[in-house]
PyMOL commands that place a pseudoatom at each C-alpha (Angstrom):
pseudoatom trace, name=CA, resn=MET, resi=1, chain=A, elem=C, hetatm=0, pos=[0.000, 0.000, 0.000]
pseudoatom trace, name=CA, resn=LEU, resi=2, chain=A, elem=C, hetatm=0, pos=[1.143, 3.482, -0.854]
pseudoatom trace, name=CA, resn=ARG, resi=3, chain=A, elem=C, hetatm=0, pos=[1.273, 6.057, 1.816]
pseudoatom trace, name=CA, resn=ARG, resi=4, chain=A, elem=C, hetatm=0, pos=[0.087, 9.605, 1.074]
pseudoatom trace, name=CA, resn=CYS, resi=5, chain=A, elem=C, hetatm=0, pos=[1.908, 12.542, 2.524]
pseudoatom trace, name=CA, resn=ASN, resi=6, chain=A, elem=C, hetatm=0, pos=[-0.587, 15.123, 3.769]
pseudoatom trace, name=CA, resn=ARG, resi=7, chain=A, elem=C, hetatm=0, pos=[1.869, 17.780, 4.677]
pseudoatom trace, name=CA, resn=GLY, resi=8, chain=A, elem=C, hetatm=0, pos=[0.875, 21.473, 4.405]
pseudoatom trace, name=CA, resn=PHE, resi=9, chain=A, elem=C, hetatm=0, pos=[2.883, 24.438, 3.203]
pseudoatom trace, name=CA, resn=SER, resi=10, chain=A, elem=C, hetatm=0, pos=[5.867, 25.508, 5.222]
pseudoatom trace, name=CA, resn=LEU, resi=11, chain=A, elem=C, hetatm=0, pos=[6.158, 29.058, 6.534]
pseudoatom trace, name=CA, resn=LEU, resi=12, chain=A, elem=C, hetatm=0, pos=[9.010, 29.657, 4.108]
pseudoatom trace, name=CA, resn=GLU, resi=13, chain=A, elem=C, hetatm=0, pos=[6.883, 28.664, 1.110]
pseudoatom trace, name=CA, resn=ILE, resi=14, chain=A, elem=C, hetatm=0, pos=[4.032, 30.915, 2.259]
pseudoatom trace, name=CA, resn=ALA, resi=15, chain=A, elem=C, hetatm=0, pos=[6.456, 33.815, 2.810]
pseudoatom trace, name=CA, resn=ILE, resi=16, chain=A, elem=C, hetatm=0, pos=[7.883, 33.404, -0.692]
pseudoatom trace, name=CA, resn=VAL, resi=17, chain=A, elem=C, hetatm=0, pos=[4.422, 33.367, -2.287]
pseudoatom trace, name=CA, resn=MET, resi=18, chain=A, elem=C, hetatm=0, pos=[3.335, 36.434, -0.294]
pseudoatom trace, name=CA, resn=THR, resi=19, chain=A, elem=C, hetatm=0, pos=[6.497, 38.308, -1.229]
pseudoatom trace, name=CA, resn=ILE, resi=20, chain=A, elem=C, hetatm=0, pos=[5.983, 37.587, -4.924]
pseudoatom trace, name=CA, resn=ALA, resi=21, chain=A, elem=C, hetatm=0, pos=[2.310, 38.612, -4.686]
pseudoatom trace, name=CA, resn=GLY, resi=22, chain=A, elem=C, hetatm=0, pos=[3.274, 41.823, -2.884]
pseudoatom trace, name=CA, resn=LEU, resi=23, chain=A, elem=C, hetatm=0, pos=[5.836, 42.696, -5.550]
pseudoatom trace, name=CA, resn=LEU, resi=24, chain=A, elem=C, hetatm=0, pos=[3.295, 42.096, -8.308]
pseudoatom trace, name=CA, resn=ILE, resi=25, chain=A, elem=C, hetatm=0, pos=[0.671, 44.267, -6.593]
pseudoatom trace, name=CA, resn=ALA, resi=26, chain=A, elem=C, hetatm=0, pos=[3.221, 47.040, -5.967]
pseudoatom trace, name=CA, resn=GLY, resi=27, chain=A, elem=C, hetatm=0, pos=[4.295, 46.926, -9.619]
pseudoatom trace, name=CA, resn=ILE, resi=28, chain=A, elem=C, hetatm=0, pos=[0.722, 47.147, -10.862]
pseudoatom trace, name=CA, resn=TRP, resi=29, chain=A, elem=C, hetatm=0, pos=[0.005, 50.015, -8.456]
pseudoatom trace, name=CA, resn=LEU, resi=30, chain=A, elem=C, hetatm=0, pos=[3.085, 51.967, -9.637]
pseudoatom trace, name=CA, resn=VAL, resi=31, chain=A, elem=C, hetatm=0, pos=[2.098, 51.536, -13.283]
pseudoatom trace, name=CA, resn=ALA, resi=32, chain=A, elem=C, hetatm=0, pos=[-1.457, 52.710, -12.526]
pseudoatom trace, name=CA, resn=VAL, resi=33, chain=A, elem=C, hetatm=0, pos=[-0.223, 55.778, -10.608]
pseudoatom trace, name=CA, resn=GLU, resi=34, chain=A, elem=C, hetatm=0, pos=[2.170, 56.726, -13.410]
pseudoatom trace, name=CA, resn=ALA, resi=35, chain=A, elem=C, hetatm=0, pos=[-0.575, 56.280, -16.022]
pseudoatom trace, name=CA, resn=GLU, resi=36, chain=A, elem=C, hetatm=0, pos=[-2.922, 58.537, -14.010]
pseudoatom trace, name=CA, resn=ASN, resi=37, chain=A, elem=C, hetatm=0, pos=[-0.189, 61.166, -13.583]
pseudoatom trace, name=CA, resn=SER, resi=38, chain=A, elem=C, hetatm=0, pos=[0.631, 61.055, -17.288]
pseudoatom trace, name=CA, resn=SER, resi=39, chain=A, elem=C, hetatm=0, pos=[-3.044, 61.428, -18.163]
pseudoatom trace, name=CA, resn=ARG, resi=40, chain=A, elem=C, hetatm=0, pos=[-3.421, 64.459, -15.883]
pseudoatom trace, name=CA, resn=LYS, resi=41, chain=A, elem=C, hetatm=0, pos=[-0.289, 66.097, -17.352]
pseudoatom trace, name=CA, resn=SER, resi=42, chain=A, elem=C, hetatm=0, pos=[-1.612, 65.612, -20.887]
pseudoatom trace, name=CA, resn=SER, resi=43, chain=A, elem=C, hetatm=0, pos=[-5.002, 66.987, -19.856]
pseudoatom trace, name=CA, resn=LEU, resi=44, chain=A, elem=C, hetatm=0, pos=[-3.373, 69.994, -18.168]
pseudoatom trace, name=CA, resn=ASN, resi=45, chain=A, elem=C, hetatm=0, pos=[-1.262, 70.804, -21.238]
pseudoatom trace, name=CA, resn=ARG, resi=46, chain=A, elem=C, hetatm=0, pos=[-4.217, 70.453, -23.597]
pseudoatom trace, name=CA, resn=ASP, resi=47, chain=A, elem=C, hetatm=0, pos=[-6.553, 72.441, -21.327]
pseudoatom trace, name=CA, resn=VAL, resi=48, chain=A, elem=C, hetatm=0, pos=[-4.147, 75.369, -20.875]
pseudoatom trace, name=CA, resn=LEU, resi=49, chain=A, elem=C, hetatm=0, pos=[-3.619, 75.743, -24.623]
pseudoatom trace, name=CA, resn=GLN, resi=50, chain=A, elem=C, hetatm=0, pos=[-7.383, 75.521, -25.180]
pseudoatom trace, name=CA, resn=ILE, resi=51, chain=A, elem=C, hetatm=0, pos=[-8.047, 78.138, -22.479]
pseudoatom trace, name=CA, resn=ILE, resi=52, chain=A, elem=C, hetatm=0, pos=[-5.617, 80.536, -24.139]
pseudoatom trace, name=CA, resn=GLN, resi=53, chain=A, elem=C, hetatm=0, pos=[-7.167, 79.917, -27.565]
pseudoatom trace, name=CA, resn=ASN, resi=54, chain=A, elem=C, hetatm=0, pos=[-10.675, 80.373, -26.118]
pseudoatom trace, name=CA, resn=THR, resi=55, chain=A, elem=C, hetatm=0, pos=[-9.588, 83.670, -24.582]
pseudoatom trace, name=CA, resn=GLY, resi=56, chain=A, elem=C, hetatm=0, pos=[-8.268, 84.794, -27.963]
pseudoatom trace, name=CA, resn=ALA, resi=57, chain=A, elem=C, hetatm=0, pos=[-11.597, 83.856, -29.554]
pseudoatom trace, name=CA, resn=VAL, resi=58, chain=A, elem=C, hetatm=0, pos=[-13.467, 86.046, -27.040]
pseudoatom trace, name=CA, resn=PHE, resi=59, chain=A, elem=C, hetatm=0, pos=[-11.350, 89.057, -28.026]
pseudoatom trace, name=CA, resn=ALA, resi=60, chain=A, elem=C, hetatm=0, pos=[-11.042, 88.254, -31.754]
pseudoatom trace, name=CA, resn=ASN, resi=61, chain=A, elem=C, hetatm=0, pos=[-14.000, 90.416, -32.740]
pseudoatom trace, name=CA, resn=GLN, resi=62, chain=A, elem=C, hetatm=0, pos=[-13.391, 93.206, -30.245]
pseudoatom trace, name=CA, resn=ALA, resi=63, chain=A, elem=C, hetatm=0, pos=[-11.512, 96.317, -31.226]
pseudoatom trace, name=CA, resn=ALA, resi=64, chain=A, elem=C, hetatm=0, pos=[-11.394, 97.481, -27.610]
pseudoatom trace, name=CA, resn=ALA, resi=65, chain=A, elem=C, hetatm=0, pos=[-8.529, 96.849, -25.224]
pseudoatom trace, name=CA, resn=VAL, resi=66, chain=A, elem=C, hetatm=0, pos=[-8.576, 94.006, -22.738]
pseudoatom trace, name=CA, resn=GLY, resi=67, chain=A, elem=C, hetatm=0, pos=[-9.864, 96.291, -19.974]
pseudoatom trace, name=CA, resn=SER, resi=68, chain=A, elem=C, hetatm=0, pos=[-10.413, 94.692, -16.590]
pseudoatom trace, name=CA, resn=PHE, resi=69, chain=A, elem=C, hetatm=0, pos=[-10.813, 91.077, -17.703]
pseudoatom trace, name=CA, resn=THR, resi=70, chain=A, elem=C, hetatm=0, pos=[-10.770, 88.727, -14.682]
pseudoatom trace, name=CA, resn=SER, resi=71, chain=A, elem=C, hetatm=0, pos=[-11.213, 85.070, -13.819]
pseudoatom trace, name=CA, resn=ALA, resi=72, chain=A, elem=C, hetatm=0, pos=[-14.923, 85.734, -13.175]
pseudoatom trace, name=CA, resn=ASP, resi=73, chain=A, elem=C, hetatm=0, pos=[-15.273, 87.213, -16.685]
pseudoatom trace, name=CA, resn=ALA, resi=74, chain=A, elem=C, hetatm=0, pos=[-13.469, 84.188, -18.125]
pseudoatom trace, name=CA, resn=ILE, resi=75, chain=A, elem=C, hetatm=0, pos=[-15.750, 81.790, -16.231]
pseudoatom trace, name=CA, resn=ASN, resi=76, chain=A, elem=C, hetatm=0, pos=[-18.838, 83.678, -17.454]
pseudoatom trace, name=CA, resn=ALA, resi=77, chain=A, elem=C, hetatm=0, pos=[-17.507, 83.569, -21.033]
pseudoatom trace, name=CA, resn=GLY, resi=78, chain=A, elem=C, hetatm=0, pos=[-17.126, 79.774, -20.826]
pseudoatom trace, name=CA, resn=ILE, resi=79, chain=A, elem=C, hetatm=0, pos=[-13.376, 79.868, -21.436]
pseudoatom trace, name=CA, resn=PHE, resi=80, chain=A, elem=C, hetatm=0, pos=[-12.500, 77.163, -18.905]
pseudoatom trace, name=CA, resn=PRO, resi=81, chain=A, elem=C, hetatm=0, pos=[-13.274, 73.434, -19.044]
pseudoatom trace, name=CA, resn=GLY, resi=82, chain=A, elem=C, hetatm=0, pos=[-15.924, 72.415, -16.528]
pseudoatom trace, name=CA, resn=ASN, resi=83, chain=A, elem=C, hetatm=0, pos=[-13.493, 70.466, -14.346]
pseudoatom trace, name=CA, resn=TRP, resi=84, chain=A, elem=C, hetatm=0, pos=[-11.536, 73.706, -13.709]
pseudoatom trace, name=CA, resn=VAL, resi=85, chain=A, elem=C, hetatm=0, pos=[-14.478, 75.662, -12.303]
pseudoatom trace, name=CA, resn=TYR, resi=86, chain=A, elem=C, hetatm=0, pos=[-15.707, 75.199, -8.710]
pseudoatom trace, name=CA, resn=GLY, resi=87, chain=A, elem=C, hetatm=0, pos=[-18.353, 77.820, -8.064]
pseudoatom trace, name=CA, resn=SER, resi=88, chain=A, elem=C, hetatm=0, pos=[-16.533, 81.086, -8.681]
pseudoatom trace, name=CA, resn=VAL, resi=89, chain=A, elem=C, hetatm=0, pos=[-13.045, 79.634, -8.112]
pseudoatom trace, name=CA, resn=LEU, resi=90, chain=A, elem=C, hetatm=0, pos=[-10.624, 78.073, -10.594]
pseudoatom trace, name=CA, resn=HIS, resi=91, chain=A, elem=C, hetatm=0, pos=[-8.571, 74.945, -9.906]
pseudoatom trace, name=CA, resn=HIS, resi=92, chain=A, elem=C, hetatm=0, pos=[-6.187, 73.076, -12.198]
pseudoatom trace, name=CA, resn=PRO, resi=93, chain=A, elem=C, hetatm=0, pos=[-6.361, 69.253, -12.427]
pseudoatom trace, name=CA, resn=PHE, resi=94, chain=A, elem=C, hetatm=0, pos=[-3.488, 68.733, -9.942]
pseudoatom trace, name=CA, resn=ALA, resi=95, chain=A, elem=C, hetatm=0, pos=[-5.012, 70.882, -7.165]
pseudoatom trace, name=CA, resn=ARG, resi=96, chain=A, elem=C, hetatm=0, pos=[-5.371, 68.682, -4.087]
pseudoatom trace, name=CA, resn=ASP, resi=97, chain=A, elem=C, hetatm=0, pos=[-7.914, 70.726, -2.141]
pseudoatom trace, name=CA, resn=ARG, resi=98, chain=A, elem=C, hetatm=0, pos=[-10.801, 72.244, -4.073]
pseudoatom trace, name=CA, resn=SER, resi=99, chain=A, elem=C, hetatm=0, pos=[-12.005, 74.175, -1.020]
pseudoatom trace, name=CA, resn=ALA, resi=100, chain=A, elem=C, hetatm=0, pos=[-8.710, 76.067, -0.709]
pseudoatom trace, name=CA, resn=ALA, resi=101, chain=A, elem=C, hetatm=0, pos=[-7.794, 79.257, -2.514]
pseudoatom trace, name=CA, resn=ALA, resi=102, chain=A, elem=C, hetatm=0, pos=[-7.830, 79.293, -6.305]
pseudoatom trace, name=CA, resn=SER, resi=103, chain=A, elem=C, hetatm=0, pos=[-5.026, 77.411, -8.007]
pseudoatom trace, name=CA, resn=ALA, resi=104, chain=A, elem=C, hetatm=0, pos=[-5.572, 79.141, -11.353]
pseudoatom trace, name=CA, resn=ALA, resi=105, chain=A, elem=C, hetatm=0, pos=[-6.342, 82.742, -12.204]
pseudoatom trace, name=CA, resn=MET, resi=106, chain=A, elem=C, hetatm=0, pos=[-6.727, 85.110, -15.101]
pseudoatom trace, name=CA, resn=VAL, resi=107, chain=A, elem=C, hetatm=0, pos=[-6.174, 88.875, -14.796]
pseudoatom trace, name=CA, resn=ASN, resi=108, chain=A, elem=C, hetatm=0, pos=[-5.488, 91.707, -17.176]
pseudoatom trace, name=CA, resn=GLN, resi=109, chain=A, elem=C, hetatm=0, pos=[-2.142, 93.474, -17.291]
pseudoatom trace, name=CA, resn=GLY, resi=110, chain=A, elem=C, hetatm=0, pos=[-2.437, 96.480, -19.530]
pseudoatom trace, name=CA, resn=ASN, resi=111, chain=A, elem=C, hetatm=0, pos=[-3.362, 95.225, -22.994]
pseudoatom trace, name=CA, resn=ASN, resi=112, chain=A, elem=C, hetatm=0, pos=[-2.326, 91.678, -22.118]
pseudoatom trace, name=CA, resn=ILE, resi=113, chain=A, elem=C, hetatm=0, pos=[-3.770, 88.875, -20.027]
pseudoatom trace, name=CA, resn=LEU, resi=114, chain=A, elem=C, hetatm=0, pos=[-1.837, 86.941, -17.399]
pseudoatom trace, name=CA, resn=PHE, resi=115, chain=A, elem=C, hetatm=0, pos=[-3.034, 83.372, -17.003]
pseudoatom trace, name=CA, resn=SER, resi=116, chain=A, elem=C, hetatm=0, pos=[-1.608, 81.671, -13.927]
pseudoatom trace, name=CA, resn=VAL, resi=117, chain=A, elem=C, hetatm=0, pos=[-1.704, 77.922, -13.224]
pseudoatom trace, name=CA, resn=GLY, resi=118, chain=A, elem=C, hetatm=0, pos=[-0.638, 76.797, -9.751]
pseudoatom trace, name=CA, resn=ASN, resi=119, chain=A, elem=C, hetatm=0, pos=[0.334, 78.626, -6.595]
pseudoatom trace, name=CA, resn=ALA, resi=120, chain=A, elem=C, hetatm=0, pos=[2.949, 78.434, -3.843]
pseudoatom trace, name=CA, resn=THR, resi=121, chain=A, elem=C, hetatm=0, pos=[0.969, 76.065, -1.621]
pseudoatom trace, name=CA, resn=ILE, resi=122, chain=A, elem=C, hetatm=0, pos=[1.358, 72.305, -1.621]
pseudoatom trace, name=CA, resn=ASN, resi=123, chain=A, elem=C, hetatm=0, pos=[-2.402, 71.940, -2.221]
pseudoatom trace, name=CA, resn=GLY, resi=124, chain=A, elem=C, hetatm=0, pos=[-2.517, 74.309, -5.198]
pseudoatom trace, name=CA, resn=GLY, resi=125, chain=A, elem=C, hetatm=0, pos=[0.934, 74.094, -6.725]
pseudoatom trace, name=CA, resn=LEU, resi=126, chain=A, elem=C, hetatm=0, pos=[1.906, 72.102, -9.776]
pseudoatom trace, name=CA, resn=PRO, resi=127, chain=A, elem=C, hetatm=0, pos=[4.061, 69.013, -9.214]
pseudoatom trace, name=CA, resn=GLY, resi=128, chain=A, elem=C, hetatm=0, pos=[7.614, 69.350, -10.555]
pseudoatom trace, name=CA, resn=ASP, resi=129, chain=A, elem=C, hetatm=0, pos=[7.128, 67.073, -13.565]
pseudoatom trace, name=CA, resn=ALA, resi=130, chain=A, elem=C, hetatm=0, pos=[3.810, 68.721, -14.515]
pseudoatom trace, name=CA, resn=CYS, resi=131, chain=A, elem=C, hetatm=0, pos=[5.450, 72.160, -14.206]
pseudoatom trace, name=CA, resn=THR, resi=132, chain=A, elem=C, hetatm=0, pos=[8.295, 71.099, -16.492]
pseudoatom trace, name=CA, resn=ASP, resi=133, chain=A, elem=C, hetatm=0, pos=[5.961, 69.513, -19.059]
pseudoatom trace, name=CA, resn=LEU, resi=134, chain=A, elem=C, hetatm=0, pos=[3.650, 72.543, -19.134]
pseudoatom trace, name=CA, resn=ALA, resi=135, chain=A, elem=C, hetatm=0, pos=[6.507, 75.038, -19.521]
pseudoatom trace, name=CA, resn=VAL, resi=136, chain=A, elem=C, hetatm=0, pos=[7.980, 73.010, -22.391]
pseudoatom trace, name=CA, resn=LYS, resi=137, chain=A, elem=C, hetatm=0, pos=[4.584, 72.533, -24.074]
pseudoatom trace, name=CA, resn=LEU, resi=138, chain=A, elem=C, hetatm=0, pos=[3.781, 76.240, -23.869]
pseudoatom trace, name=CA, resn=GLY, resi=139, chain=A, elem=C, hetatm=0, pos=[7.269, 77.492, -24.635]
pseudoatom trace, name=CA, resn=THR, resi=140, chain=A, elem=C, hetatm=0, pos=[7.439, 76.719, -28.342]
pseudoatom trace, name=CA, resn=ALA, resi=141, chain=A, elem=C, hetatm=0, pos=[8.320, 79.369, -30.904]
pseudoatom trace, name=CA, resn=ALA, resi=142, chain=A, elem=C, hetatm=0, pos=[5.000, 78.652, -32.641]
pseudoatom trace, name=CA, resn=ASN, resi=143, chain=A, elem=C, hetatm=0, pos=[3.023, 79.463, -29.481]
pseudoatom trace, name=CA, resn=PHE, resi=144, chain=A, elem=C, hetatm=0, pos=[4.873, 82.733, -29.006]
pseudoatom trace, name=CA, resn=GLN, resi=145, chain=A, elem=C, hetatm=0, pos=[4.172, 83.606, -32.626]
pseudoatom trace, name=CA, resn=ASN, resi=146, chain=A, elem=C, hetatm=0, pos=[0.643, 82.260, -33.152]
pseudoatom trace, name=CA, resn=LEU, resi=147, chain=A, elem=C, hetatm=0, pos=[-0.932, 82.723, -29.709]
pseudoatom trace, name=CA, resn=GLY, resi=148, chain=A, elem=C, hetatm=0, pos=[0.545, 86.133, -28.932]
pseudoatom trace, name=CA, resn=PHE, resi=149, chain=A, elem=C, hetatm=0, pos=[2.705, 85.030, -26.010]
pseudoatom trace, name=CA, resn=VAL, resi=150, chain=A, elem=C, hetatm=0, pos=[4.720, 87.877, -24.511]
pseudoatom trace, name=CA, resn=GLN, resi=151, chain=A, elem=C, hetatm=0, pos=[6.434, 85.802, -21.817]
pseudoatom trace, name=CA, resn=ILE, resi=152, chain=A, elem=C, hetatm=0, pos=[6.166, 82.649, -19.739]
pseudoatom trace, name=CA, resn=ASN, resi=153, chain=A, elem=C, hetatm=0, pos=[7.044, 82.809, -16.046]
pseudoatom trace, name=CA, resn=VAL, resi=154, chain=A, elem=C, hetatm=0, pos=[7.945, 79.672, -14.114]
pseudoatom trace, name=CA, resn=ALA, resi=155, chain=A, elem=C, hetatm=0, pos=[7.758, 80.427, -10.391]
pseudoatom trace, name=CA, resn=THR, resi=156, chain=A, elem=C, hetatm=0, pos=[8.533, 78.577, -7.173]
pseudoatom trace, name=CA, resn=PRO, resi=157, chain=A, elem=C, hetatm=0, pos=[8.812, 79.838, -3.603]
pseudoatom trace, name=CA, resn=LEU, resi=158, chain=A, elem=C, hetatm=0, pos=[12.556, 80.248, -4.285]
pseudoatom trace, name=CA, resn=GLY, resi=159, chain=A, elem=C, hetatm=0, pos=[12.268, 82.447, -7.355]
pseudoatom trace, name=CA, resn=THR, resi=160, chain=A, elem=C, hetatm=0, pos=[10.940, 83.050, -10.843]
pseudoatom trace, name=CA, resn=ARG, resi=161, chain=A, elem=C, hetatm=0, pos=[12.455, 82.458, -14.251]
pseudoatom trace, name=CA, resn=ILE, resi=162, chain=A, elem=C, hetatm=0, pos=[11.113, 84.494, -17.162]
pseudoatom trace, name=CA, resn=PHE, resi=163, chain=A, elem=C, hetatm=0, pos=[11.153, 83.088, -20.693]
pseudoatom trace, name=CA, resn=ARG, resi=164, chain=A, elem=C, hetatm=0, pos=[10.574, 85.471, -23.597]
pseudoatom trace, name=CA, resn=ARG, resi=165, chain=A, elem=C, hetatm=0, pos=[10.197, 84.977, -27.344]
pseudoatom trace, name=CA, resn=GLY, resi=166, chain=A, elem=C, hetatm=0, pos=[13.979, 84.823, -27.847]
pseudoatom trace, name=CA, resn=ASP, resi=167, chain=A, elem=C, hetatm=0, pos=[14.230, 81.988, -25.298]
pseudoatom trace, name=CA, resn=ALA, resi=168, chain=A, elem=C, hetatm=0, pos=[11.878, 79.731, -27.269]
pseudoatom trace, name=CA, resn=PRO, resi=169, chain=A, elem=C, hetatm=0, pos=[11.752, 76.852, -27.400]
pseudoatom trace, name=CA, resn=ILE, resi=170, chain=A, elem=C, hetatm=0, pos=[11.956, 76.219, -23.692]
pseudoatom trace, name=CA, resn=ARG, resi=171, chain=A, elem=C, hetatm=0, pos=[14.071, 73.114, -23.238]
pseudoatom trace, name=CA, resn=PRO, resi=172, chain=A, elem=C, hetatm=0, pos=[13.138, 70.454, -20.667]
pseudoatom trace, name=CA, resn=THR, resi=173, chain=A, elem=C, hetatm=0, pos=[16.451, 70.936, -18.859]
pseudoatom trace, name=CA, resn=ASP, resi=174, chain=A, elem=C, hetatm=0, pos=[15.817, 74.694, -18.504]
pseudoatom trace, name=CA, resn=ALA, resi=175, chain=A, elem=C, hetatm=0, pos=[12.303, 74.170, -17.142]
pseudoatom trace, name=CA, resn=ALA, resi=176, chain=A, elem=C, hetatm=0, pos=[13.382, 71.330, -14.839]
pseudoatom trace, name=CA, resn=THR, resi=177, chain=A, elem=C, hetatm=0, pos=[16.066, 73.477, -13.196]
pseudoatom trace, name=CA, resn=ILE, resi=178, chain=A, elem=C, hetatm=0, pos=[13.449, 75.942, -11.925]
pseudoatom trace, name=CA, resn=CYS, resi=179, chain=A, elem=C, hetatm=0, pos=[10.465, 73.635, -11.263]
pseudoatom trace, name=CA, resn=SER, resi=180, chain=A, elem=C, hetatm=0, pos=[10.571, 72.459, -7.653]
pseudoatom trace, name=CA, resn=PRO, resi=181, chain=A, elem=C, hetatm=0, pos=[10.135, 68.744, -6.935]
pseudoatom trace, name=CA, resn=GLN, resi=182, chain=A, elem=C, hetatm=0, pos=[8.217, 69.742, -3.769]
pseudoatom trace, name=CA, resn=GLY, resi=183, chain=A, elem=C, hetatm=0, pos=[5.212, 70.644, -5.956]
pseudoatom trace, name=CA, resn=ARG, resi=184, chain=A, elem=C, hetatm=0, pos=[4.824, 74.317, -5.136]
pseudoatom trace, name=CA, resn=ASN, resi=185, chain=A, elem=C, hetatm=0, pos=[5.158, 75.559, -8.705]
pseudoatom trace, name=CA, resn=ARG, resi=186, chain=A, elem=C, hetatm=0, pos=[3.302, 78.062, -10.843]
pseudoatom trace, name=CA, resn=VAL, resi=187, chain=A, elem=C, hetatm=0, pos=[3.415, 78.599, -14.594]
pseudoatom trace, name=CA, resn=GLU, resi=188, chain=A, elem=C, hetatm=0, pos=[2.165, 81.943, -15.898]
pseudoatom trace, name=CA, resn=VAL, resi=189, chain=A, elem=C, hetatm=0, pos=[1.561, 82.982, -19.479]
pseudoatom trace, name=CA, resn=LEU, resi=190, chain=A, elem=C, hetatm=0, pos=[1.389, 86.659, -20.374]
pseudoatom trace, name=CA, resn=PHE, resi=191, chain=A, elem=C, hetatm=0, pos=[-0.257, 86.963, -23.778]
pseudoatom trace, name=CA, resn=ASP, resi=192, chain=A, elem=C, hetatm=0, pos=[-2.005, 89.382, -26.088]
pseudoatom trace, name=CA, resn=PRO, resi=193, chain=A, elem=C, hetatm=0, pos=[-5.444, 87.893, -26.774]
pseudoatom trace, name=CA, resn=THR, resi=194, chain=A, elem=C, hetatm=0, pos=[-6.294, 90.227, -29.661]
for i in range(1, 194): cmd.bond("trace and resi %d" % i, "trace and resi %d" % (i + 1))
show_as sticks, trace
zoom trace
C-alpha cells in the first residue's frame, strides 16, 4: 500500500508566495499611478492651450482693449473646461484641495492677459514634472508667434524664471532646473489675446 503525505505548506513557502504577490501588486500600483499622472499632465497641457485659444476667440471680434478682464469674466464667457471651475473659483487638475484658494487665475495686465496655473501652496501648486511639461509645451516658438505670447514665467517659492520669445523653445532641462520637486510651482503665461 502506498502512503500519502498530507503535509501542508511551510512558513518559508508561504512567505515566498506572499512576497511575490506583494511585488506584483506594488508593480501594478506603480504603473497605474504613473498612467494617471501622465493622463493628468496631458489633460493639463491640452486644457491650458485651449483656455488661451478660447480667450483669444473672445477678443477676436473686439476692437477694444482688454480692460479689466478677470477670472470671473473668463468663467462667465465659458473659457474654462468644466473640471476647472468650482463655483466662482478656478482649480487646475493637480489641485489637491478644491475648497482652498484658487489654483488658477486670469487677470489683465495692460493690454495683455496673465493666465496663472498653480500657486505656492502644496495643495494648489503644480508638481515638478507637470510644471516642467507645461513650460515646455507652452514654450514653443509657434506658441509665441501664433498665440501672442509675450512671456512665460515659471515660479517657485525660491524664485521666478522668465522666458521670452527669444528663449523659445523652452528646453526640458531649462524648465526642470526651476520647477521644484516639492510641488509648489506656478506657470504663468502673459499673452495678447487680440
